[in-house]
RODO-2510 file (C-alpha; in nm, 4 decimals, decimal comma):
residues 571
     n   res          X          Y          Z
     1     x     0,0058     0,0009    -0,0041
     2     x     0,1159     0,3601    -0,0841
     3     x     0,1029     0,5470     0,2375
     4     x     0,2869     0,8782     0,1233
     5     x     0,4000     1,0506    -0,1883
     6     x     0,6365     1,3343    -0,1390
     7     x     0,7018     1,5729    -0,4438
     8     x     0,9501     1,8463    -0,4627
     9     x     1,0407     2,0828    -0,7356
    10     x     0,8509     1,9181    -1,0075
    11     x     0,6940     2,1746    -1,2593
    12     x     0,4654     2,3802    -1,0400
    13     x     0,4986     2,1514    -0,7282
    14     x     0,7222     2,3105    -0,4839
    15     x     0,6788     2,0850    -0,1965
    16     x     0,3838     1,8440    -0,1457
    17     x     0,3151     1,5605     0,0575
    18     x     0,0155     1,3299    -0,0160
    19     x    -0,1092     1,0608     0,2296
    20     x    -0,3206     0,7775     0,1142
    21     x    -0,5141     0,5045     0,2869
    22     x    -0,6510     0,1465     0,2039
    23     x    -0,9556     0,1185    -0,0167
    24     x    -1,0739     0,4059    -0,2553
    25     x    -0,8691     0,7395    -0,2594
    26     x    -0,9846     1,0124    -0,4940
    27     x    -0,8128     1,3193    -0,6261
    28     x    -1,0439     1,5917    -0,7337
    29     x    -1,0072     1,9569    -0,8468
    30     x    -1,0787     2,2035    -1,1170
    31     x    -0,9486     2,1566    -1,4656
    32     x    -0,5959     2,2494    -1,4832
    33     x    -0,5329     2,2267    -1,1182
    34     x    -0,2534     1,9671    -1,1664
    35     x    -0,4303     1,6410    -1,0911
    36     x    -0,2329     1,4788    -1,3855
    37     x     0,0813     1,6257    -1,2385
    38     x     0,0434     1,4200    -0,9514
    39     x    -0,0013     1,1154    -1,1670
    40     x     0,3072     1,2211    -1,3586
    41     x     0,5049     1,2287    -1,0517
    42     x     0,3995     0,8784    -0,9588
    43     x     0,4797     0,7361    -1,2827
    44     x     0,8147     0,9152    -1,2734
    45     x     0,8710     0,7326    -0,9393
    46     x     0,7975     0,4083    -1,1017
    47     x     1,0351     0,4463    -1,3784
    48     x     0,9144     0,6622    -1,6556
    49     x     1,1724     0,9242    -1,8079
    50     x     1,1385     1,2929    -1,7216
    51     x     1,3679     1,5460    -1,8636
    52     x     1,5416     1,8395    -1,7134
    53     x     1,2505     2,0703    -1,8390
    54     x     1,0244     1,9310    -1,5678
    55     x     1,2313     2,0797    -1,2929
    56     x     1,0719     2,3742    -1,1339
    57     x     1,2322     2,7175    -1,2295
    58     x     1,5297     2,8246    -1,0266
    59     x     1,5978     2,4665    -0,8743
    60     x     1,8552     2,2296    -0,9416
    61     x     1,6779     1,9095    -0,9140
    62     x     1,3286     1,7403    -0,8847
    63     x     1,2656     1,4525    -0,6321
    64     x     0,9594     1,2202    -0,5880
    65     x     0,9685     0,9644    -0,3030
    66     x     0,7033     0,7019    -0,2155
    67     x     0,6619     0,5268     0,1057
    68     x     0,5048     0,1881     0,0565
    69     x     0,3757    -0,0393     0,3492
    70     x     0,4113    -0,4026     0,2354
    71     x     0,1407    -0,5263     0,4793
    72     x     0,3260    -0,8863     0,5349
    73     x     0,4100    -0,9377     0,1626
    74     x     0,7552    -1,0447     0,0621
    75     x     0,8905    -0,8591    -0,2550
    76     x     1,1672    -0,9717    -0,4729
    77     x     1,4246    -0,6997    -0,4148
    78     x     1,7285    -0,9095    -0,4880
    79     x     1,7341    -0,9608    -0,1222
    80     x     1,3759    -1,0293     0,0206
    81     x     1,2286    -0,7494     0,2362
    82     x     1,1253    -0,8480     0,5832
    83     x     0,7595    -0,9373     0,6426
    84     x     0,5624    -0,6294     0,7318
    85     x     0,8482    -0,4025     0,6339
    86     x     0,8276    -0,0426     0,4843
    87     x     0,9750     0,0237     0,1356
    88     x     1,0875     0,3524     0,0074
    89     x     1,1342     0,4293    -0,3677
    90     x     1,2927     0,7672    -0,4617
    91     x     1,3750     0,9195    -0,8100
    92     x     1,5660     1,2236    -0,8770
    93     x     1,6266     1,4291    -1,2064
    94     x     1,8989     1,7123    -1,2143
    95     x     1,9367     1,9939    -1,4196
    96     x     2,2099     1,8292    -1,6138
    97     x     1,9318     1,5844    -1,7261
    98     x     2,0568     1,2816    -1,5421
    99     x     1,8248     1,0847    -1,3220
   100     x     1,8834     0,8661    -1,0396
   101     x     1,6852     0,5950    -0,8515
   102     x     1,7031     0,4610    -0,4945
   103     x     1,5578     0,1825    -0,3008
   104     x     1,5454     0,2186     0,0559
   105     x     1,8174     0,4951     0,0358
   106     x     2,0441     0,2677    -0,1705
   107     x     2,1287     0,3650    -0,5331
   108     x     1,9616     0,1402    -0,7806
   109     x     1,8816     0,1282    -1,1578
   110     x     1,5673     0,2366    -1,3109
   111     x     1,5025    -0,1213    -1,4243
   112     x     1,5254    -0,2471    -1,0752
   113     x     1,2800     0,0245    -0,9590
   114     x     1,0366    -0,0689    -1,2511
   115     x     1,0598    -0,4471    -1,1604
   116     x     0,9662    -0,3747    -0,8022
   117     x     0,6905    -0,1292    -0,8841
   118     x     0,5252    -0,3847    -1,1016
   119     x     0,4746    -0,5972    -0,8045
   120     x     0,3014    -0,3329    -0,5911
   121     x     0,1308    -0,0922    -0,8394
   122     x    -0,0666    -0,1148    -1,1629
   123     x    -0,1545     0,2065    -1,3468
   124     x    -0,4867     0,2164    -1,5330
   125     x    -0,6011     0,5071    -1,7372
   126     x    -0,6622     0,6521    -2,0888
   127     x    -0,3439     0,4456    -2,1811
   128     x    -0,5319     0,1299    -2,0870
   129     x    -0,8175     0,2043    -2,3156
   130     x    -0,5454     0,2967    -2,5780
   131     x    -0,3946    -0,0532    -2,5216
   132     x    -0,7396    -0,1975    -2,5934
   133     x    -0,7584    -0,0402    -2,9377
   134     x    -0,4615    -0,2605    -3,0245
   135     x    -0,5816    -0,6442    -3,0693
   136     x    -0,2322    -0,7777    -2,9972
   137     x    -0,2820    -0,6688    -2,6324
   138     x    -0,6080    -0,8680    -2,6032
   139     x    -0,4433    -1,2081    -2,5382
   140     x    -0,2902    -1,0791    -2,2323
   141     x    -0,6302    -1,0135    -2,0707
   142     x    -0,7491    -1,3603    -2,1773
   143     x    -0,4338    -1,5274    -2,0368
   144     x    -0,4611    -1,3643    -1,7024
   145     x    -0,8330    -1,4584    -1,6895
   146     x    -0,7339    -1,8180    -1,7539
   147     x    -0,4276    -1,8135    -1,5320
   148     x    -0,2211    -1,9444    -1,8189
   149     x     0,1180    -1,8257    -1,6664
   150     x     0,2620    -2,1765    -1,6276
   151     x     0,1409    -2,2848    -1,9783
   152     x     0,2703    -1,9598    -2,1333
   153     x     0,6102    -2,0218    -1,9804
   154     x     0,6288    -2,3792    -2,0972
   155     x     0,5408    -2,2503    -2,4472
   156     x     0,7758    -1,9991    -2,4516
   157     x     1,0613    -2,2291    -2,3235
   158     x     0,9608    -2,4767    -2,5998
   159     x     0,9518    -2,2120    -2,8674
   160     x     1,3238    -2,0930    -2,7459
   161     x     1,4368    -2,4521    -2,7712
   162     x     1,3022    -2,4957    -3,1165
   163     x     1,4541    -2,1711    -3,2411
   164     x     1,7781    -2,3145    -3,1093
   165     x     1,7689    -2,6356    -3,2836
   166     x     1,6322    -2,4529    -3,6026
   167     x     1,9324    -2,2223    -3,5865
   168     x     2,1923    -2,4966    -3,5140
   169     x     2,0673    -2,6953    -3,8430
   170     x     2,0899    -2,3745    -4,0503
   171     x     2,4239    -2,2925    -3,9300
   172     x     2,5359    -2,6526    -4,0004
   173     x     2,4179    -2,6205    -4,3738
   174     x     2,5883    -2,2817    -4,3937
   175     x     2,9224    -2,4282    -4,2610
   176     x     2,8858    -2,7432    -4,4859
   177     x     2,8385    -2,5085    -4,7943
   178     x     3,1452    -2,3191    -4,7072
   179     x     3,3609    -2,6375    -4,6346
   180     x     3,2452    -2,7976    -4,9757
   181     x     3,3290    -2,4669    -5,1406
   182     x     3,6891    -2,4576    -5,0152
   183     x     3,7515    -2,8450    -4,9984
   184     x     3,9968    -2,8321    -5,2737
   185     x     4,1841    -2,5614    -5,1174
   186     x     4,1928    -2,7037    -4,7647
   187     x     4,3061    -3,0410    -4,9106
   188     x     4,6043    -2,8577    -5,1004
   189     x     4,7196    -2,6913    -4,7832
   190     x     4,6910    -3,0000    -4,5564
   191     x     4,8962    -3,2002    -4,8336
   192     x     5,1596    -2,9394    -4,8226
   193     x     5,1738    -2,9403    -4,4456
   194     x     5,2123    -3,3061    -4,4422
   195     x     5,4880    -3,3103    -4,6985
   196     x     5,6728    -3,0413    -4,4949
   197     x     5,6356    -3,2585    -4,2059
   198     x     5,6090    -2,9734    -3,9540
   199     x     5,6462    -3,0778    -3,5721
   200     x     5,5425    -2,8752    -3,2556
   201     x     5,8329    -2,6446    -3,1461
   202     x     6,0551    -2,7410    -3,4381
   203     x     6,1196    -2,3900    -3,5553
   204     x     6,2355    -2,2883    -3,2033
   205     x     6,4844    -2,5893    -3,1829
   206     x     6,6226    -2,5053    -3,5319
   207     x     6,6839    -2,1579    -3,4462
   208     x     6,8599    -2,2603    -3,1155
   209     x     7,0722    -2,5129    -3,3011
   210     x     7,1644    -2,2916    -3,5801
   211     x     7,2868    -2,0211    -3,3467
   212     x     7,5063    -2,2795    -3,1640
   213     x     7,6498    -2,4006    -3,4968
   214     x     7,7165    -2,0432    -3,5994
   215     x     7,9344    -2,0054    -3,3029
   216     x     8,0697    -2,3706    -3,2915
   217     x     8,4222    -2,2976    -3,2295
   218     x     8,3645    -2,0544    -2,9608
   219     x     8,1034    -2,2737    -2,7854
   220     x     8,3433    -2,5818    -2,7818
   221     x     8,6387    -2,3744    -2,6505
   222     x     8,4428    -2,2042    -2,3812
   223     x     8,2566    -2,5300    -2,2494
   224     x     8,5803    -2,7167    -2,2567
   225     x     8,7465    -2,4289    -2,0548
   226     x     8,4552    -2,4429    -1,7937
   227     x     8,4963    -2,8238    -1,7711
   228     x     8,8518    -2,7895    -1,6805
   229     x     8,8031    -2,5014    -1,4320
   230     x     8,5238    -2,6609    -1,2638
   231     x     8,6242    -3,0269    -1,2588
   232     x     8,9216    -3,1476    -1,4631
   233     x     9,2063    -2,9409    -1,3484
   234     x     9,4136    -3,0165    -1,0123
   235     x     9,3107    -2,6930    -0,8870
   236     x     8,9471    -2,7069    -1,0148
   237     x     8,6528    -2,5515    -0,8311
   238     x     8,5228    -2,9009    -0,7107
   239     x     8,8811    -2,9732    -0,5705
   240     x     8,9195    -2,6508    -0,3814
   241     x     8,5554    -2,6546    -0,2478
   242     x     8,6254    -3,0242    -0,1353
   243     x     8,9444    -2,9195     0,0465
   244     x     8,7757    -2,6356     0,2247
   245     x     8,4892    -2,8706     0,3327
   246     x     8,7209    -3,1360     0,4677
   247     x     8,9128    -2,8672     0,6525
   248     x     8,6210    -2,7025     0,8386
   249     x     8,4634    -3,0475     0,9092
   250     x     8,7553    -3,0976     1,1495
   251     x     8,6344    -2,7923     1,3579
   252     x     8,2797    -2,9352     1,3942
   253     x     8,3144    -3,0076     1,7710
   254     x     8,4297    -2,6674     1,8509
   255     x     8,1243    -2,4519     1,7116
   256     x     7,7853    -2,5733     1,5882
   257     x     7,8047    -2,3098     1,3135
   258     x     8,1067    -2,4962     1,1542
   259     x     7,8804    -2,7808     1,0898
   260     x     7,6387    -2,5440     0,8986
   261     x     7,9369    -2,4139     0,6867
   262     x     8,0624    -2,7691     0,6114
   263     x     7,6918    -2,8503     0,4923
   264     x     7,7012    -2,5366     0,2779
   265     x     8,0297    -2,6264     0,1179
   266     x     7,9105    -2,9939     0,0455
   267     x     7,5973    -2,8572    -0,1237
   268     x     7,8089    -2,6222    -0,3437
   269     x     8,0479    -2,9251    -0,4230
   270     x     7,7531    -3,1242    -0,5404
   271     x     7,6180    -2,8421    -0,7459
   272     x     7,9527    -2,7970    -0,9212
   273     x     7,9797    -3,1571    -1,0018
   274     x     7,6339    -3,1520    -1,1317
   275     x     7,7120    -2,8524    -1,3604
   276     x     8,0342    -3,0076    -1,4741
   277     x     7,8412    -3,3477    -1,5784
   278     x     7,5826    -3,1383    -1,7717
   279     x     7,8645    -2,9478    -1,9453
   280     x     8,0328    -3,2793    -2,0499
   281     x     7,7089    -3,4247    -2,1716
   282     x     7,6467    -3,1084    -2,3954
   283     x     8,0073    -3,1465    -2,5293
   284     x     7,9614    -3,5048    -2,5962
   285     x     7,6441    -3,4278    -2,7882
   286     x     7,8016    -3,1572    -3,0214
   287     x     7,8763    -3,2575    -3,3848
   288     x     8,0245    -2,9911    -3,5930
   289     x     7,9744    -3,1344    -3,9324
   290     x     7,9679    -2,8309    -4,2008
   291     x     7,6655    -2,9750    -4,3884
   292     x     7,4745    -2,9802    -4,0519
   293     x     7,4479    -2,5884    -4,0552
   294     x     7,3438    -2,5637    -4,4174
   295     x     7,0747    -2,8468    -4,3706
   296     x     6,9267    -2,6691    -4,0599
   297     x     6,9330    -2,3280    -4,2348
   298     x     6,7492    -2,4792    -4,5315
   299     x     6,4953    -2,6294    -4,3165
   300     x     6,4333    -2,3200    -4,1358
   301     x     6,3975    -2,1283    -4,4630
   302     x     6,1115    -2,3693    -4,5627
   303     x     5,9291    -2,3051    -4,2395
   304     x     5,9650    -1,9228    -4,2639
   305     x     5,8267    -1,9420    -4,6298
   306     x     5,5236    -2,1421    -4,5079
   307     x     5,4672    -1,8694    -4,2339
   308     x     5,5068    -1,5835    -4,4801
   309     x     5,2723    -1,7366    -4,7344
   310     x     5,0008    -1,8245    -4,4766
   311     x     5,0700    -1,5160    -4,2585
   312     x     5,0621    -1,7448    -3,9593
   313     x     5,3132    -1,8929    -3,7126
   314     x     5,4144    -2,2392    -3,7291
   315     x     5,2330    -2,3146    -3,4103
   316     x     4,9306    -2,1436    -3,5595
   317     x     4,9466    -2,3504    -3,8827
   318     x     4,9473    -2,6655    -3,6833
   319     x     4,6388    -2,5572    -3,4965
   320     x     4,4783    -2,4536    -3,8165
   321     x     4,5632    -2,7683    -3,9875
   322     x     4,3726    -2,9758    -3,7172
   323     x     4,0669    -2,7559    -3,7574
   324     x     4,0846    -2,7973    -4,1392
   325     x     4,0986    -3,1811    -4,0843
   326     x     3,7845    -3,1576    -3,8670
   327     x     3,6060    -2,9438    -4,1264
   328     x     3,6848    -3,1954    -4,3926
   329     x     3,5845    -3,4890    -4,1761
   330     x     3,2441    -3,3244    -4,1649
   331     x     3,1827    -3,4056    -4,5292
   332     x     3,2319    -3,7624    -4,4657
   333     x     2,9970    -3,7647    -4,1666
   334     x     2,7592    -3,5008    -4,3106
   335     x     2,4372    -3,7243    -4,3627
   336     x     2,4754    -3,8517    -4,0183
   337     x     2,5140    -3,5125    -3,8480
   338     x     2,2505    -3,3708    -4,0511
   339     x     1,9922    -3,6472    -3,9557
   340     x     2,0983    -3,5960    -3,5947
   341     x     2,0289    -3,2214    -3,6115
   342     x     1,7234    -3,2840    -3,8142
   343     x     1,5755    -3,5151    -3,5417
   344     x     1,6570    -3,2845    -3,2839
   345     x     1,4632    -3,0016    -3,4619
   346     x     1,1628    -3,2394    -3,5358
   347     x     1,1555    -3,3416    -3,1511
   348     x     1,1688    -2,9790    -3,0483
   349     x     0,8947    -2,8806    -3,3060
   350     x     0,6682    -3,1690    -3,1694
   351     x     0,7278    -3,0283    -2,8144
   352     x     0,6444    -2,6903    -2,9301
   353     x     0,3259    -2,8000    -3,1124
   354     x     0,2258    -2,9796    -2,7683
   355     x     0,2782    -2,6662    -2,5657
   356     x     0,1101    -2,4375    -2,8232
   357     x    -0,2014    -2,6583    -2,8399
   358     x    -0,2167    -2,6811    -2,4584
   359     x    -0,2023    -2,3104    -2,4275
   360     x    -0,4622    -2,2538    -2,7012
   361     x    -0,6931    -2,5137    -2,5699
   362     x    -0,6884    -2,3292    -2,2414
   363     x    -0,7710    -2,0082    -2,3888
   364     x    -1,0677    -2,1449    -2,5933
   365     x    -1,1977    -2,3215    -2,2891
   366     x    -1,1618    -2,0090    -2,0712
   367     x    -1,2866    -1,7819    -2,3340
   368     x    -1,6683    -1,8589    -2,3011
   369     x    -1,6795    -1,7945    -1,9220
   370     x    -1,4712    -1,4770    -1,9604
   371     x    -1,6989    -1,3574    -2,2559
   372     x    -2,0082    -1,4255    -2,0320
   373     x    -1,8589    -1,2414    -1,7326
   374     x    -1,7636    -0,9437    -1,9704
   375     x    -2,1245    -0,9288    -2,1057
   376     x    -2,2749    -0,9219    -1,7530
   377     x    -2,0423    -0,6431    -1,6366
   378     x    -2,1066    -0,4197    -1,9340
   379     x    -2,4650    -0,4707    -1,8634
   380     x    -2,4200    -0,3424    -1,5118
   381     x    -2,2397    -0,0551    -1,6640
   382     x    -2,5483     0,0678    -1,8435
   383     x    -2,4552    -0,1153    -2,1709
   384     x    -2,7635    -0,3070    -2,1677
   385     x    -2,7895    -0,5644    -2,4681
   386     x    -2,4310    -0,5341    -2,5331
   387     x    -2,2529    -0,8426    -2,6104
   388     x    -1,8789    -0,9284    -2,5664
   389     x    -1,6870    -1,1942    -2,7530
   390     x    -1,3344    -1,3282    -2,7630
   391     x    -1,2474    -1,4267    -3,1288
   392     x    -0,9438    -1,6780    -3,1170
   393     x    -0,7798    -1,7700    -3,4525
   394     x    -0,4583    -1,8977    -3,6087
   395     x    -0,2403    -1,6772    -3,8245
   396     x    -0,1250    -1,8406    -4,1347
   397     x     0,2500    -1,8389    -4,2194
   398     x     0,3562    -2,0555    -4,5121
   399     x     0,7268    -2,0195    -4,3842
   400     x     0,6354    -2,1836    -4,0375
   401     x     0,7217    -2,5258    -3,9488
   402     x     0,4337    -2,5687    -3,7190
   403     x     0,1077    -2,7241    -3,8775
   404     x    -0,2212    -2,7239    -3,7084
   405     x    -0,5392    -2,8304    -3,8790
   406     x    -0,3395    -2,8748    -4,2116
   407     x    -0,2405    -2,5134    -4,1884
   408     x     0,1229    -2,3514    -4,1192
   409     x     0,0629    -2,1173    -3,8277
   410     x     0,2733    -1,8200    -3,7187
   411     x     0,4794    -1,8961    -3,4042
   412     x     0,4800    -1,5829    -3,1846
   413     x     0,6004    -1,4944    -2,8569
   414     x     0,2643    -1,5483    -2,6810
   415     x     0,1540    -1,8459    -2,8638
   416     x    -0,0113    -1,9431    -3,2016
   417     x    -0,3431    -1,7738    -3,1331
   418     x    -0,4573    -1,4475    -3,2487
   419     x    -0,6953    -1,3061    -2,9967
   420     x    -0,9275    -1,0074    -3,0660
   421     x    -1,2172    -0,8740    -2,8719
   422     x    -1,5438    -0,8291    -3,0484
   423     x    -1,8364    -0,6313    -2,9045
   424     x    -2,1963    -0,5612    -3,0016
   425     x    -2,2565    -0,2425    -2,8140
   426     x    -2,6440    -0,2154    -2,8722
   427     x    -2,9159    -0,4821    -2,9546
   428     x    -2,9822    -0,4984    -3,3278
   429     x    -2,6390    -0,3505    -3,4307
   430     x    -2,3842    -0,5773    -3,6007
   431     x    -2,0985    -0,7182    -3,4110
   432     x    -1,7402    -0,5545    -3,4708
   433     x    -1,4041    -0,5460    -3,3527
   434     x    -1,3702    -0,3463    -3,0240
   435     x    -1,0835    -0,1393    -3,1616
   436     x    -1,3331    -0,0232    -3,4370
   437     x    -1,6830    -0,0032    -3,3023
   438     x    -1,6359     0,1012    -2,9391
   439     x    -1,6665     0,4798    -2,8636
   440     x    -1,4428     0,6353    -2,6162
   441     x    -1,7071     0,6205    -2,3279
   442     x    -1,7682     0,2560    -2,4148
   443     x    -1,3946     0,1842    -2,4148
   444     x    -1,3785     0,3434    -2,0628
   445     x    -1,6530     0,0961    -1,9461
   446     x    -1,4980    -0,2038    -2,1110
   447     x    -1,1611    -0,1168    -1,9385
   448     x    -1,3291    -0,0882    -1,6101
   449     x    -1,5218    -0,4215    -1,6757
   450     x    -1,2008    -0,5781    -1,7552
   451     x    -1,0543    -0,4730    -1,4353
   452     x    -1,3397    -0,6341    -1,2573
   453     x    -1,3186    -0,9727    -1,4339
   454     x    -0,9399    -0,9970    -1,4866
   455     x    -0,7361    -1,0322    -1,1671
   456     x    -0,4586    -0,8175    -1,3144
   457     x    -0,2606    -0,7488    -0,9813
   458     x    -0,1999    -0,9050    -0,6451
   459     x    -0,4400    -0,8596    -0,3903
   460     x    -0,3305    -0,5469    -0,1811
   461     x    -0,1791    -0,3939    -0,4769
   462     x    -0,2213    -0,0177    -0,5707
   463     x    -0,4443     0,0371    -0,8889
   464     x    -0,4044     0,3964    -1,0166
   465     x    -0,7238     0,5103    -1,2216
   466     x    -0,6506     0,8325    -1,4404
   467     x    -1,0027     0,9801    -1,5108
   468     x    -1,1803     0,6362    -1,5625
   469     x    -1,4904     0,8451    -1,6034
   470     x    -1,3602     1,0216    -1,9217
   471     x    -1,6168     1,0108    -2,2287
   472     x    -1,8965     0,8783    -2,0059
   473     x    -2,2174     1,0620    -1,8992
   474     x    -2,3157     1,1580    -1,5429
   475     x    -2,5722     0,8786    -1,5503
   476     x    -2,2935     0,6245    -1,5287
   477     x    -2,1265     0,7800    -1,2302
   478     x    -2,3067     0,5657    -0,9728
   479     x    -2,2300     0,2389    -1,1618
   480     x    -1,8603     0,3107    -1,1951
   481     x    -1,8254     0,4432    -0,8287
   482     x    -1,9745     0,1017    -0,7195
   483     x    -1,7212    -0,0846    -0,9227
   484     x    -1,4480     0,1122    -0,7833
   485     x    -1,5697     0,0848    -0,4389
   486     x    -1,6051    -0,2875    -0,4863
   487     x    -1,2494    -0,3092    -0,6192
   488     x    -1,1334    -0,1093    -0,3007
   489     x    -1,2230    -0,4095    -0,0950
   490     x    -0,9072    -0,6014    -0,2457
   491     x    -0,6819    -0,3284    -0,3532
   492     x    -0,5750     0,0121    -0,2573
   493     x    -0,7416     0,2365    -0,5358
   494     x    -0,6106     0,5991    -0,6219
   495     x    -0,8514     0,7616    -0,8726
   496     x    -0,8450     1,0909    -1,0381
   497     x    -1,2173     1,1811    -1,1136
   498     x    -1,4499     1,4577    -1,2197
   499     x    -1,7604     1,2661    -1,1083
   500     x    -1,9051     1,3714    -0,7685
   501     x    -2,0655     1,0076    -0,7363
   502     x    -1,7170     0,8554    -0,7428
   503     x    -1,5721     1,1254    -0,5037
   504     x    -1,8633     1,0421    -0,2581
   505     x    -1,7614     0,6872    -0,2552
   506     x    -1,4103     0,7431    -0,1475
   507     x    -1,2938     0,6725     0,2018
   508     x    -1,0016     0,9247     0,1457
   509     x    -1,0498     1,2345    -0,0347
   510     x    -0,7840     1,4795    -0,1752
   511     x    -0,8294     1,8012    -0,3368
   512     x    -0,5616     1,9444    -0,5864
   513     x    -0,5553     2,3052    -0,6438
   514     x    -0,3254     2,6084    -0,7428
   515     x    -0,2417     2,9284    -0,5695
   516     x    -0,0236     3,2227    -0,6710
   517     x     0,2256     3,3722    -0,4119
   518     x     0,4300     3,6854    -0,5138
   519     x     0,3843     3,5973    -0,8861
   520     x     0,4705     3,2394    -0,8685
   521     x     0,2412     2,9486    -0,8984
   522     x     0,2228     2,6739    -0,6518
   523     x     0,0167     2,3225    -0,6611
   524     x    -0,1223     2,2350    -0,3259
   525     x    -0,3113     1,9220    -0,2118
   526     x    -0,5427     1,9351     0,0792
   527     x    -0,7157     1,6584     0,2573
   528     x    -1,0713     1,7353     0,2879
   529     x    -1,3266     1,6122     0,5449
   530     x    -1,6710     1,7294     0,6861
   531     x    -1,7792     2,0662     0,5476
   532     x    -1,4714     2,0917     0,3225
   533     x    -1,5385     1,7820     0,1471
   534     x    -1,9113     1,8570     0,1323
   535     x    -1,8379     2,1963    -0,0470
   536     x    -1,5923     2,0215    -0,2852
   537     x    -1,8503     1,7619    -0,3882
   538     x    -2,0998     2,0315    -0,4309
   539     x    -1,8669     2,2173    -0,6678
   540     x    -1,8319     1,8993    -0,8750
   541     x    -2,2041     1,8769    -0,9202
   542     x    -2,1919     2,2252    -1,0996
   543     x    -2,3934     2,5298    -1,0691
   544     x    -2,3171     2,8300    -0,8514
   545     x    -2,0721     2,7613    -0,5778
   546     x    -2,2492     2,7353    -0,2272
   547     x    -2,5994     2,6654    -0,3868
   548     x    -2,8060     2,5097    -0,1124
   549     x    -2,9598     2,2569    -0,3639
   550     x    -2,6203     2,1407    -0,4646
   551     x    -2,5023     2,1329    -0,0938
   552     x    -2,8143     1,9326    -0,0166
   553     x    -2,7390     1,6823    -0,2820
   554     x    -2,3831     1,6570    -0,1945
   555     x    -2,4817     1,5853     0,1714
   556     x    -2,7403     1,3262     0,0690
   557     x    -2,4643     1,1403    -0,1472
   558     x    -2,2136     1,1545     0,1418
   559     x    -2,4889     1,0137     0,3929
   560     x    -2,5757     0,7404     0,1453
   561     x    -2,2117     0,6414     0,1411
   562     x    -2,1970     0,6342     0,5135
   563     x    -2,4806     0,4029     0,5263
   564     x    -2,2993     0,1740     0,2952
   565     x    -2,5110    -0,0324     0,0559
   566     x    -2,5524    -0,4025     0,1215
   567     x    -2,2810    -0,6183    -0,0947
   568     x    -2,3884    -0,6691    -0,4423
   569     x    -2,4677    -1,0170    -0,5594
   570     x    -2,3013    -1,1262    -0,8635
   571     x    -2,3414    -1,4283    -1,0709
***
């Protein structure tokens, strides 16, 4: 439930705090008083974009904050809110044009605010009537009535799996076409690589070997000298270290540190012997045949020529050759792989068809009850004799692989059905699509009837009605007010209205007005009760302000509300 809405520096609103209660809350006021601005502030809070031009002149930022009491509900906030906790949402727009969002005082994204707000509030107004004029939106109402959430989710999952299977098959065919197109080229390259007998790390080893051969004499002389100095000579490093170790070992009983010195000299002696052995092994492996250098240089030239022509390193060429072998191997197993992918696509299509038909059957079964309830509601809203019908059909699509009743049908995000509402607004008139035959006033009533029939929000959610009475006559005020009052038993309602009958039904009444102070315009919102509320409803009834007849009628309407009509019986 929305308990408070605080607006600062938004257009002509300097600083206003609105309080709301459970049940039906109404906002009234003269035309141009700023009622729509209040709704705009609420929409901004819930994620709509607002530019810097909406900031009150002379101010640097506009802020809207809403306080919601969750009433024991647990929302999906990333980390769940505690049962019975309070939720604060805040939006800011700065003069720079940048906007910011906060959830319980912590920075958040606008998307996160929108996701949360969808769990607790449902705007309804002329935009809802506009949505009704587009048939593609009609399926949403029927699905909500039929509680098709699980079936729709299963269908969408099956559709996604089918799209994946279909894409994989198409990509395989594209890849095979490319492989076949360059088959001769790949075979030529692989044959060349096989003739070249390239091995991993070969080029690096060649380069190292060539460097040694190019400095053969220097390498041999240097290593021979190292061998002598380290091990072969009488005064070699190994001999000197060994003598030092033996000498200090005799002092072991004098100081414990001498044992440490002896151990360190022993390790040094072992390391020198290992180095000498490695140098000797290297010398033994040296072969300085003149033709060796020429052969290795020639082999290196072959590898470098291949790298130059293919613009890849030897290592990359080896990796690519493995990939080319795999691609050429696809040709050999093409039929087997395609059969596997085709079977997967066929199975996914069967699952999609099953899910689509289950969803479609649920819609068709629910449509009769839905239509009957809508027809009854329209009759209650003074559209006597009106008939409502949900037309469900398939849309043909020759390119689709899904066949229903021997027809290729279009696969869409919401299913395979095309749902469109038809109405007969008056007895004797022909039926037609709602988007074509319903007037503005009739659309208002149909939208309100849908809200009664279709549970579009969770119990306890906030429903916002923006001038639901637009386009309807005063004779419908009582009917509409009774509907709103009844909805208020399950939801919190905030309704902007010009109808006194609706205002009189409210449990909480706010009046929006304007005032001018020192040449500047301010919007103010006042909670009215008693005589103030009586005068506001009298004003809404029309005529001269303060007229005794209007006041008497307003008093009668309010007294009637206090007495509360007994609950209406619905079929």
